[in-house]
C-alpha positions in Angstrom: 5.9 13.5 56.7 7.5 13.9 53.7 6.4 16.4 50.8 6.3 15.1 47.3 9.3 16.3 45.3 8.5 19.7 43.6 9.9 18.4 40.0 8.6 14.7 40.0 9.8 12.6 36.8 6.4 12.5 34.7 8.2 10.6 32.1 8.9 7.5 34.5 6.3 5.3 32.8 7.8 6.0 29.3 11.4 5.3 30.6 10.0 2.0 32.1 8.7 1.0 28.8 11.7 2.0 27.0 13.8 -0.2 29.3 11.8 -3.2 28.9 12.5 -6.0 26.4 11.0 -5.5 23.0 8.2 -7.9 22.5 7.6 -9.9 19.4 3.8 -8.4 19.3 4.2 -5.6 16.6 0.8 -4.3 17.2 1.1 -4.1 20.9 4.6 -2.2 20.7 3.2 0.1 18.2 0.3 0.9 20.3 2.6 1.5 23.3 4.9 3.7 21.1 1.9 5.9 20.2 0.6 6.2 23.7 4.1 7.1 25.2 4.7 9.7 22.5 1.2 11.4 23.5 2.3 11.3 27.1 5.6 13.2 26.2 3.5 15.9 24.4 1.8 16.7 27.8 2.5 20.2 29.3 3.6 18.9 32.5 6.6 17.4 30.9 9.7 19.5 31.0 12.0 20.2 28.0 15.0 18.4 29.8 12.7 15.4 30.5 11.5 15.4 26.8 15.2 15.6 25.5 16.3 12.7 27.7 13.4 10.5 26.0 13.7 11.4 22.4 16.8 9.4 21.5 15.7 6.3 23.2 12.3 6.6 21.5 14.0 6.9 18.3 15.9 3.7 18.9 12.7 1.9 20.1 10.7 3.1 17.2 13.3 1.9 14.6 13.1 -1.3 16.2 9.3 -1.5 16.0 9.3 -0.4 12.5 11.4 -3.6 11.6 8.8 -5.8 13.2 6.4 -4.5 10.7 8.5 -4.5 7.7 8.0 -8.1 6.8 4.4 -8.1 7.3 4.1 -5.1 5.0 6.4 -6.4 2.2 4.6 -9.9 2.1 1.2 -8.2 1.6 -0.1 -7.4 -1.8 -1.6 -3.8 -2.4 -3.9 -2.2 -1.4 -3.2 -3.3 2.1 -5.9 -4.7 4.2 -7.8 -2.3 6.5 -5.8 -3.5 9.5 -2.4 -3.2 8.0 -3.1 0.2 6.5 -4.1 1.5 9.9 -0.9 0.2 11.3 1.2 1.7 8.5 -0.5 5.2 9.1 -0.1 5.0 12.6 3.6 3.9 12.5 4.3 6.7 9.7 2.4 9.3 12.0 4.8 8.2 15.1 8.0 8.2 13.1 7.0 11.6 12.1 6.5 12.9 15.7 10.0 11.7 16.5 11.4 13.8 13.7 9.2 16.9 14.7 10.5 16.2 18.4 14.3 16.4 16.9 13.2 19.6 15.0 12.3 21.2 18.2 15.2 20.2 19.9 17.5 21.6 17.2 15.8 25.1 17.3 16.2 25.2 20.9 19.9 24.4 20.7 20.6 26.7 18.1 18.6 29.5 19.9 20.2 28.9 23.1 23.7 28.3 21.9 23.8 25.1 24.4 25.8 22.4 23.0 26.9 19.2 24.5 28.1 15.8 22.9 24.7 14.6 22.5 23.0 17.8 22.0 24.4 19.4 19.0 23.1 20.1 15.5 25.1 17.4 13.8 24.1 14.5 16.3 20.5 15.8 16.3 20.4 16.0 12.2 21.8 12.6 11.8 19.3 10.8 14.1 16.3 13.0 12.5 17.3 12.1 9.1 17.6 8.4 10.1 14.1 8.3 11.4 12.9 10.0 8.3 14.4 7.6 6.1 12.5 4.8 8.0 9.4 7.1 7.7 9.8 7.2 4.0 10.5 3.4 3.5 7.5 2.2 5.7 5.3 4.8 3.4 6.4 3.2 0.2 5.9 -0.2 1.6 2.3 0.7 2.2 1.7 2.0 -1.4 2.1 5.8 -0.4 4.1 8.7 -1.1 6.4 10.6 1.3 4.1 12.8 3.8 3.2 16.2 3.5 6.4 18.3 4.0 8.7 15.7 4.3 11.2 16.8 2.1 11.2 20.4 3.6 12.2 18.7 6.8 14.8 16.5 5.2 16.6 19.3 3.5 16.4 21.4 6.6 17.8 18.8 8.8 20.7 18.5 6.2 21.7 21.9 5.9 21.0 22.8 9.6 23.7 20.2 10.4 26.6 22.3 9.1 29.1 23.7 11.6 30.5 25.9 8.6 29.4 27.7 5.7 30.8 25.9 2.6 32.6 28.0 0.0 33.2 25.5 -2.6 31.3 22.6 -4.3 31.8 20.1 -1.3 29.1 19.9 1.7 32.1 21.0 4.1 31.2 21.1 8.0 28.4 18.4 7.4 29.4 15.2 9.6 29.5 12.0 7.9 26.7 10.5 9.6 24.4 13.2 8.5 25.7 12.9 4.9 25.2 9.2 5.0 21.5 9.5 6.3 20.6 12.0 3.6 22.2 10.3 0.9 20.0 7.3 1.8 17.0 9.3 1.4 18.2 10.9 -2.1 19.3 7.5 -3.4 16.2 5.5 -2.3 14.0 8.2 -3.8 15.9 8.1 -7.0 15.4 4.5 -7.3 11.6 5.1 -7.7 10.6 2.7 -5.1 7.0 3.1 -6.1 7.8 0.8 -8.7 9.3 -1.9 -6.3 7.7 -5.0 -4.9 7.6 -4.8 -1.0 10.4 -7.3 -0.7 12.4 -5.4 -3.1 12.2 -2.2 -1.1 13.0 -4.1 2.2 16.3 -5.5 0.5 17.2 -2.1 -1.3 16.6 -0.2 2.2 19.1 -2.5 3.9 21.5 -2.3 0.9 21.5 1.4 0.6 22.0 1.9 4.6 25.5 0.4 3.8 26.2 1.6 0.4 24.4 4.9 -0.3 27.7 6.5 1.2 29.1 6.1 -2.3 26.7 8.6 -3.9 27.9 12.2 -4.4 26.6 15.6 -3.2 27.6 18.9 -4.2 26.4 22.4 -3.4 27.3 24.0 -6.7 26.4 22.9 -10.4 28.7 20.1 -11.9 30.6 21.4 -14.7 29.4 18.6 -16.9 25.9 17.8 -15.6 25.7 14.3 -17.3 22.4 12.0 -17.4 23.0 10.8 -13.8 22.7 14.0 -12.1 19.8 15.4 -10.2 19.0 18.6 -8.2 17.2 19.5 -5.0 15.6 22.8 -4.3 15.7 22.9 -0.5 13.0 25.4 -0.3 10.5 23.0 -2.1 8.7 20.0 -0.7 9.9 17.9 -3.4 12.4 14.9 -4.0 15.4 15.0 -6.2 14.6 15.8 -9.9 16.7 14.4 -12.7 18.4 17.2 -14.8 17.4 15.3 -18.2 13.8 15.5 -16.9 13.7 19.1 -16.1 16.7 21.6 -15.5 17.3 23.5 -12.4 16.1 27.0 -12.0 18.3 29.8 -11.7 18.4 30.2 -8.1 20.9 29.9 -5.4 21.2 27.2 -2.8 20.5 24.3 -4.9 21.9 20.6 -4.0 23.4 18.4 -6.6 23.2 14.8 -6.3 24.4 11.7 -8.4 24.4 7.9 -7.7 26.6 7.1 -10.7 29.4 5.6 -8.6 26.8 3.4 -6.9 25.7 2.2 -10.4 29.3 1.4 -11.4 29.6 -0.7 -8.2 26.4 -2.4 -8.9 27.5 -3.4 -12.3 30.4 -5.6 -10.6 28.0 -7.0 -8.1 25.6 -7.9 -10.9 28.4 -9.8 -12.9 29.2 -11.7 -9.8 25.6 -12.6 -9.1 25.1 -13.8 -12.7 28.5 -15.6 -12.8 29.1 -19.1 -11.8 31.2 -18.2 -8.7 30.1 -18.1 -4.9 27.4 -15.7 -4.1 29.0 -12.3 -2.8 29.1 -12.0 0.9 27.8 -9.2 3.1 24.2 -8.7 1.1 21.2 -8.3 2.7 18.6 -11.4 3.1 15.4 -11.6 1.6 15.9 -12.1 -2.0 17.1 -15.0 -4.2 20.4 -14.5 -6.2 18.6 -14.0 -9.7 16.2 -11.7 -7.8 18.9 -9.4 -6.5 20.7 -9.3 -9.8 17.4 -8.2 -11.6 16.7 -5.4 -9.0 20.1 -4.1 -9.2 20.0 -4.0 -13.2 16.9 -1.7 -12.9 18.3 0.3 -9.9 21.5 0.7 -12.0 19.4 2.3 -14.9 17.8 4.8 -12.3 21.1 5.9 -10.8 23.2 5.9 -14.1 20.5 7.6 -16.3 17.3 8.7 -14.5 14.2 8.3 -16.9 12.7 11.2 -18.4 9.1 11.7 -20.0 9.3 11.7 -23.7 5.8 12.5 -23.9 3.4 15.0 -22.1 0.6 13.7 -20.1 -2.8 14.7 -21.1 -5.6 15.0 -18.3 -8.7 12.7 -19.2 -11.5 11.1 -17.6 -13.3 8.0 -19.1 -14.1 4.5 -18.0 -11.9 1.6 -19.1 -12.3 -2.1 -18.3 -9.2 -3.6 -16.6 -8.0 -7.2 -16.6 -4.9 -7.5 -14.2 -2.4 -10.4 -14.1 -0.7 -12.3 -16.9 -2.5 -15.6 -16.2 -5.9 -14.1 -16.0 -5.3 -12.0 -19.2 -4.2 -15.3 -21.0 -7.5 -17.2 -19.8 -9.4 -14.1 -21.1 -8.1 -14.0 -24.5 -8.4 -17.5 -25.0 -12.4 -17.3 -24.5 -13.8 -15.3 -27.4 -16.9 -13.5 -26.9 -17.4 -10.1 -25.0 -19.8 -11.5 -22.4 -17.3 -14.2 -21.3 -14.2 -11.6 -21.1 -16.4 -9.2 -19.5 -16.3 -11.5 -16.4 -12.5 -11.1 -15.7 -12.7 -7.4 -15.9 -13.2 -4.6 -13.4 -14.1 -1.0 -14.2 -11.3 1.8 -13.7 -11.1 5.5 -14.6 -8.3 7.0 -16.8 -7.1 10.0 -15.2 -4.3 11.1 -17.9 -2.6 9.5 -20.7 0.0 9.8 -23.3 1.0 7.6 -26.4 3.2 5.4 -24.2 1.1 5.2 -20.8 -1.8 5.8 -18.6 -2.5 6.7 -15.0 -5.7 5.0 -14.1 -7.6 5.0 -10.9 -10.0 2.2 -9.4 -13.8 3.2 -9.6 -15.8 -0.3 -8.8 -14.9 -3.7 -7.4 -12.2 -4.6 -5.1 -8.5 -4.3 -6.2 -6.4 -6.9 -4.9 -3.2 -8.8 -5.7 -1.6 -5.7 -7.2 2.1 -5.3 -7.2 4.4 -3.2 -9.5 5.6 -5.2 -12.5 2.4 -7.0 -13.1 0.6 -7.4 -16.7 -2.4 -5.2 -17.0 -4.9 -5.3 -20.1 -7.2 -2.4 -20.5 -9.7 -1.2 -23.2 -12.2 1.4 -23.5 -15.1 -0.4 -25.0 -16.0 -4.0 -26.2 -15.4 -3.4 -30.0 -11.7 -2.3 -29.1 -9.0 -4.7 -28.6 -7.4 -5.1 -25.4 -4.0 -3.1 -24.8 -1.4 -4.6 -23.0 0.5 -2.8 -20.4 2.8 -3.1 -17.3 2.2 -1.5 -14.0 5.1 1.1 -13.2 4.1 2.2 -10.1 1.2 1.9 -7.5 -0.3 4.7 -4.9 -2.9 3.7 -2.5 -3.6 6.4 0.0 -6.6 4.4 1.4 -7.6 0.8 0.8 -10.2 1.9 -1.4 -8.4 4.3 -3.7 -5.7 2.8 -5.8 -4.0 4.7 -8.6 -1.8 2.8 -11.3 0.7 3.9 -13.6 0.7 1.8 -16.7 3.6 1.7 -19.6 2.1 0.4 -22.8 3.6 -2.8 -24.3 1.3 -3.5 -27.1 -2.2 -2.7 -28.7 -2.9 -6.5 -29.1 -1.9 -9.8 -28.0 -2.2 -13.5 -28.8 -2.3 -16.1 -26.1 0.3 -19.0 -26.6 2.2 -21.7 -24.5 6.3 -21.6 -24.3 8.8 -23.9 -23.0 12.5 -23.5 -23.2 14.9 -26.0 -24.0 17.3 -26.4 -21.2 18.8 -30.0 -20.6 19.7 -29.2 -17.0 16.5 -27.7 -15.9 13.4 -29.3 -17.6 10.3 -26.9 -17.1 6.7 -27.5 -18.3 5.4 -25.3 -20.8 4.1 -21.9 -19.3 1.3 -19.3 -20.4 2.6 -16.6 -22.7 1.5 -13.6 -24.7 2.9 -13.0 -28.3 3.1 -9.2 -28.8 3.4 -7.7 -32.5 6.5 -6.1 -33.7 6.7 -2.3 -33.2 8.6 -0.6 -36.3 8.8 2.7 -34.4 10.7 1.1 -31.4 12.7 -1.2 -33.6 11.1 -4.1 -31.8 10.6 -7.4 -33.7 7.8 -9.9 -32.1 8.0 -10.2 -28.6 6.9 -12.7 -25.9 5.4 -11.7 -22.6 5.9 -14.3 -20.0 5.9 -15.1 -16.4 9.1 -14.3 -14.5 11.6 -17.2 -14.6 10.4 -18.6 -18.0 13.7 -17.6 -19.8 16.3 -20.2 -19.3 18.0 -20.9 -22.6 18.3 -19.5 -26.2 15.8 -21.6 -27.8 12.2 -22.5 -26.9 9.1 -24.3 -28.1 5.9 -22.3 -29.0 2.5 -23.5 -29.2 -0.6 -21.8 -30.3 -3.9 -23.8 -30.4 -6.7 -21.0 -30.2 -8.0 -21.3 -33.9 -5.6 -24.0 -35.2 -2.6 -25.9 -33.9 0.8 -24.2 -34.5 4.0 -25.3 -33.2 7.5 -23.7 -34.0 10.9 -23.1 -32.5 12.0 -19.8 -31.5 15.1 -18.2 -30.7 15.5 -15.6 -28.2 17.0 -12.3 -29.5 17.2 -10.0 -26.4 15.6 -9.8 -23.0 14.1 -6.5 -22.9 12.4 -6.2 -19.5 12.3 -8.2 -16.4 10.1 -7.6 -13.2 9.3 -9.7 -10.1 6.1 -10.7 -12.2 7.0 -10.7 -15.9 9.7 -10.9 -18.5 9.6 -9.6 -21.8 11.9 -10.9 -24.7 12.2 -10.2 -28.5 12.3 -13.5 -30.6 12.5 -15.0 -34.2 11.4 -18.3 -35.6 14.4 -20.4 -35.7 14.8 -21.6 -39.4 17.2 -24.4 -38.5 15.3 -26.1 -35.4 17.3 -28.8 -33.4 
């Protein structure tokens, strides 16, 4: 008769699951991940057993997250109830693994027990990697970073040092930790809340390889140009652009710039827009023209982070909202308030400035929303529709959606445009003519669906009141998003 071993391994079910092949059923894998994480939190699990499982759980969680990425990226915001629940559970599970590393790091430092796998450098790098995935999934779901996310990220970065730096360079911080922390800062500096799901996925894969080219300093740069951002490790905040808000007069700040990444992206953009072969080694998921468009926008954020020119005023009043360029075009072609009302839903303005709004959903069900789409809003039926572009989307729950809008014009006229390109004949497409804005030095402009522009000259047709046909000449392409493009034009006095 044999007695049971006094220290039986309660992690056997967890280890058996971790040793099994990853299945294609993402929901089943996520349910198992959540269940086994709860099992590891039981009091009968020893610290050694817990430590042995964390690295394996980290690798498995990253693989499971990859199964969900395309599903989230292909969905429009707000996510369905089922997808939102999966995203919430996944973000929570990734956070629990990061918390496990935080506990291990505290124990290692307290006991002064270090091995090749149990040292601050290795622990911090793996923790920052899991935090990077957590931040990426949160933005794919339309959310922001979880509560105290940045406090944990800054603590892992600084906690990985094996020596105290006495100059500007982050001495003593291993390359793996620097690379993972640079990913977080660069990803955040690109303002992912303004990107589509497929753009977020591509950017994430691109930065995993290229974020190493960003620069981190532990002292203020001598000449803090427009591309520098600062981080206060004692605050639960992402990096803040110096040209948006200057750093406080406190010690211990971290300074960061992705200007080198912006320079490298310029070369890549030129290759993508040229006639040569497509550059190798780029992530999959976007077409050549889409990659160039994304990198142009990212380059602006990296080289010169945007700053707010006008302060936002809190407000609260209802507005009618019509979303999508084609829907706006159809609405403006139908005269009469009653007809136009059927295209609109009711939202609430929560703050505003001369150049933009933040609005929140009040009635109806918002769907097919994505950053970069056109939005028309008005306060009352007597007012004209104000044309905007969606700069960012936040959706903490499927029922609550908040949009950040940039004003493009206070009126618009529906037309049809077709570009003259002998190599690629395209049908006429719906578009909106926006009036000139003298204060911005902008001439007449056209808001058209993405992919409309293909040459310098185009045909413009208006038939709302009387038939009008003209040839236009493009002057400048001012804005491109996955949904729309905005370009200035003039009527060509010498049509071909």
